[in-house]
C-alpha positions as CSV (number, residue, x, y, z in Angstrom):
1,M,87.8,117.5,122.3
2,P,90.3,115.8,124.8
3,F,93.9,115.4,124.0
4,P,94.9,112.0,122.6
5,Q,96.8,110.0,125.1
6,T,99.5,108.6,122.9
7,R,102.0,111.2,124.0
8,H,101.7,114.0,126.5
9,T,102.2,117.4,125.0
10,L,104.4,119.9,126.8
11,I,101.4,121.7,128.2
12,Q,99.9,118.5,129.5
13,R,103.1,117.7,131.3
14,L,103.3,121.2,132.8
15,A,99.6,121.0,133.9
16,A,100.5,117.7,135.7
17,G,103.5,119.3,137.5
18,G,106.2,119.2,134.8
19,S,109.9,118.7,135.2
20,E,112.4,121.4,135.5
21,G,113.3,120.9,131.8
22,D,109.6,121.2,130.8
23,W,109.2,124.5,132.7
24,G,112.5,125.7,131.3
25,S,111.4,125.0,127.7
26,F,108.1,126.8,128.3
27,L,109.7,129.9,129.7
28,N,112.4,129.9,127.0
29,D,109.7,129.7,124.3
30,Y,107.6,132.6,125.7
31,W,110.1,134.7,127.6
32,G,110.9,136.8,124.5
33,P,107.3,137.3,123.3
34,V,106.2,138.4,126.8
35,C,109.2,140.8,127.1
36,R,108.5,142.3,123.7
37,F,104.8,142.6,124.4
38,A,105.5,144.4,127.7
39,L,108.0,146.7,126.0
40,R,105.4,147.8,123.3
41,R,102.6,148.3,125.9
42,G,104.6,150.2,128.5
43,S,107.3,152.2,126.8
44,I,109.7,150.8,129.4
45,R,113.3,149.5,129.5
46,L,114.2,145.9,128.8
47,A,115.1,145.3,132.4
48,E,111.6,146.4,133.5
49,A,110.0,144.2,130.8
50,E,112.0,141.3,132.1
51,D,110.7,141.9,135.6
52,I,107.2,141.9,134.2
53,A,107.9,138.6,132.4
54,S,109.2,137.1,135.6
55,Q,106.1,138.1,137.5
56,T,103.8,136.8,134.6
57,F,105.4,133.4,134.6
58,E,105.3,133.3,138.4
59,I,101.6,133.8,138.4
60,V,101.1,131.2,135.7
61,L,103.2,128.6,137.6
62,R,102.1,129.4,141.1
63,N,98.4,129.4,140.4
64,D,98.1,126.4,138.1
65,L,96.7,128.4,135.3
66,L,98.0,126.0,132.7
67,A,96.1,123.1,134.4
68,Q,93.0,125.3,134.2
69,W,93.7,126.2,130.6
70,V,94.1,122.5,129.6
71,A,90.8,121.6,131.3
72,S,88.8,124.3,129.5
73,R,90.7,125.3,126.3
74,Q,88.5,128.3,125.9
75,A,91.2,130.5,124.5
76,K,94.6,130.3,122.7
77,L,97.6,129.9,125.0
78,R,98.9,133.3,123.8
79,T,95.7,134.9,124.9
80,L,96.1,133.5,128.4
81,L,99.7,134.9,128.6
82,C,98.5,138.2,127.1
83,S,95.8,138.5,129.7
84,V,98.3,137.9,132.6
85,V,100.8,140.4,131.2
86,C,98.0,143.1,130.9
87,K,96.9,142.4,134.5
88,V,100.5,142.5,135.8
89,Q,101.2,145.9,134.1
90,A,97.9,147.3,135.2
91,N,98.7,146.1,138.7
92,A,102.1,147.6,138.6
93,R,100.5,151.0,138.2
94,R,98.4,150.6,141.3
95,A,99.5,150.8,144.9
96,A,101.0,147.7,146.5
97,E,97.9,147.0,148.6
98,H,96.0,146.1,145.5
99,R,98.3,143.3,144.5
100,A,96.0,140.6,145.9
101,E,93.3,141.8,143.5
102,I,95.1,140.5,140.5
103,L,95.2,137.0,141.9
104,R,91.4,137.0,142.6
105,E,90.8,138.1,139.1
106,L,93.0,135.3,137.7
107,E,91.3,132.7,139.9
108,E,88.0,133.6,138.1
109,T,89.3,134.2,134.6
110,G,92.7,132.7,134.3
111,A,91.7,129.5,132.6
112,R,89.7,131.4,129.9
113,G,92.5,133.9,129.4
114,G,90.3,136.8,130.7
115,V,88.9,139.5,128.6
116,V,91.6,140.7,126.2
117,E,90.9,143.5,123.6
118,A,91.4,142.4,120.0
119,D,94.3,144.8,119.5
120,Q,96.1,143.5,122.5
121,D,95.7,139.9,121.4
122,D,97.1,140.9,118.0
123,A,99.9,142.8,119.7
124,F,100.9,139.7,121.6
125,L,100.9,137.7,118.4
126,E,103.1,140.3,116.9
127,A,105.5,140.1,119.9
128,W,105.6,136.3,119.5
129,V,106.3,136.6,115.7
130,E,109.0,139.1,116.4
131,D,110.7,137.0,119.0
132,L,110.6,133.9,116.8
133,L,111.9,135.9,113.8
134,G,114.6,137.4,116.0
135,R,115.8,134.0,117.0
136,C,115.8,132.8,113.4
137,L,117.8,135.9,112.3
138,H,120.3,135.4,115.1
139,D,120.8,131.7,114.0
140,L,120.9,132.7,110.4
141,A,123.7,135.3,111.0
142,S,125.7,132.7,112.9
143,E,125.2,130.2,110.1
144,Y,126.4,132.6,107.4
145,H,129.4,133.8,109.4
146,K,130.5,130.3,110.2
147,G,130.3,129.4,106.5
148,G,132.4,132.4,105.5
149,K,129.4,134.1,103.9
150,G,128.9,137.0,106.4
151,D,128.2,139.4,103.5
152,Y,125.0,137.5,102.7
153,F,123.5,138.5,106.1
154,R,125.1,142.0,105.9
155,V,123.1,142.5,102.7
156,L,119.9,141.7,104.4
157,Y,120.6,143.9,107.4
158,G,121.8,146.8,105.2
159,R,118.8,146.6,102.9
160,L,116.1,146.2,105.6
161,C,117.4,147.7,108.8
162,E,119.7,150.5,107.5
163,E,117.4,151.1,104.5
164,M,120.4,151.3,102.1
165,S,119.9,151.0,98.3
166,I,121.3,148.1,96.3
167,A,124.1,150.4,95.0
168,E,124.9,151.6,98.6
169,V,125.2,148.1,99.9
170,A,127.3,147.0,96.9
171,E,129.7,150.0,97.5
172,A,129.9,149.4,101.3
173,L,130.7,145.7,100.9
174,G,132.8,146.0,97.7
175,I,130.6,143.6,95.7
176,S,128.6,143.9,92.5
177,T,124.9,145.0,92.5
178,A,124.1,141.6,91.0
179,N,125.7,139.9,94.0
180,V,123.7,142.1,96.3
181,D,120.5,140.9,94.6
182,N,121.6,137.3,94.6
183,Y,122.7,137.4,98.3
184,Y,119.5,139.0,99.3
185,R,117.4,136.4,97.5
186,H,119.4,133.6,99.1
187,V,119.2,134.9,102.7
188,R,115.5,135.8,102.3
189,R,114.8,132.2,101.2
190,R,116.8,130.7,104.1
191,L,115.0,133.0,106.5
192,G,111.7,131.7,105.3
193,E,112.9,128.1,105.7
194,K,114.2,128.7,109.2
195,L,111.0,130.5,110.2
196,E,108.8,127.6,108.9
197,S,111.0,125.1,110.8
198,A,110.8,127.1,114.0
199,V,107.0,127.3,113.8
200,R,106.8,123.6,113.2
201,S,109.1,122.8,116.1
202,H,107.1,125.1,118.4
203,V,103.8,123.6,117.4
204,F,105.1,120.0,117.9
205,R,106.0,120.9,121.5
206,Y,102.5,122.0,122.3
207,S,100.4,119.5,120.2
208,S,99.9,115.8,120.2
209,P,101.3,113.9,117.2
210,E,97.8,113.3,115.9
211,E,97.1,117.1,115.9
212,A,100.5,118.5,115.1
213,E,100.3,118.7,111.3
214,Q,96.9,120.3,111.3
215,E,97.9,122.7,114.1
216,F,101.0,123.6,112.1
217,V,99.0,124.4,109.0
218,L,96.7,126.7,111.1
219,E,99.6,128.4,112.9
220,W,101.6,128.9,109.7
221,G,98.5,130.4,108.1
222,R,97.9,132.7,111.0
223,L,101.5,133.9,110.8
224,G,101.3,134.4,107.1
225,A,98.0,136.4,107.5
226,H,99.6,138.5,110.3
227,L,102.7,139.3,108.1
228,H,100.5,140.2,105.1
229,T,98.4,142.5,107.2
230,H,101.5,144.2,108.8
231,G,103.7,144.9,105.8
232,G,105.2,141.5,105.1
233,L,108.3,139.7,106.3
234,E,110.6,142.6,105.5
235,D,108.7,145.0,107.7
236,A,108.6,142.4,110.4
237,V,112.4,142.1,110.3
238,R,112.7,145.9,110.6
239,R,110.4,146.0,113.6
240,T,112.2,143.1,115.3
241,Y,115.5,145.0,115.3
242,A,113.9,148.4,115.9
243,L,112.4,147.4,119.3
244,V,115.3,145.4,120.9
245,D,118.3,143.6,119.5
246,A,117.6,139.9,119.4
247,G,121.1,139.1,120.6
248,Q,120.7,141.4,123.7
249,L,117.4,139.7,124.6
250,D,119.0,136.2,124.2
251,R,122.0,137.1,126.3
252,T,119.7,137.9,129.3
253,R,117.0,135.3,128.6
254,V,118.7,132.2,130.1
255,Q,119.7,133.9,133.3
256,R,116.3,135.6,133.9
257,V,114.5,132.3,133.2
258,R,116.7,130.5,135.7
259,E,116.1,133.3,138.3
260,T,112.3,133.0,137.8
261,L,112.3,129.3,138.2
262,S,114.6,129.4,141.3
263,R,112.4,132.0,143.0
264,I,109.3,129.9,142.5
265,E,111.0,126.7,143.7
266,V,112.1,128.1,147.0
267,R,108.5,128.9,148.0
268,D,106.1,126.4,149.6
269,E,104.9,124.4,146.6
270,G,101.3,124.3,147.7
271,A,100.9,128.1,148.3
272,K,99.4,130.5,145.9
273,A,101.5,133.4,146.9
274,P,101.0,137.1,145.8
275,L,103.6,138.7,143.7
276,P,106.9,139.6,145.5
């Protein structure tokens, strides 16, 4: 089914060339999930994962994979990115003379996303959820601190990430156990609201107005099913902080995205160059 033409989605604009702002939005949306996915697959440092993310987006941008994806729509966008990351990491383990092979493979399978094992596809979804959740938590912490309610977020962090009991949190913060329970319920509800809003905004960027609501319902359902299968929202918060601090990833995200875009821009625009 072709995209309705009332408004170009972000992916349509990117497939047609896209502005610097469009590419910046796309990389900013998926930089964190790609980094987290690479970290989980390779047991590597954050700086190495960021290098993999940079190479991944360079391949996508330099080889018009989004244009191919829009034309075929045979897989989810996340599956396409998952496929490229897997190939980049596999390629990194091979000698430099084999680098051209990854581009030949992507020429043949890039638009379909390639063959991705189900567990890897699920792992990339988990990375995307963790990054989205990490951003929501980061925003939520700022919101509570600015409002003079930092203890609300400290309760959540203490209960989930430090695995403190209600009594231990109450003693540490100098508040009653009833307040600990009330604060936790409040911040848990706000986190759910922020997560829903973040998913809706993400879907709107990548869907036409006619499809957006239906796509949101599907995506929100997928997220809910994923959380249910993997221990719920609370366990997801623990995993989000256990892998990498969301603030640390956000501090480097903007600069690394700019570096990736700049490196691609200085090359001849028509060339499909191998990885540097």
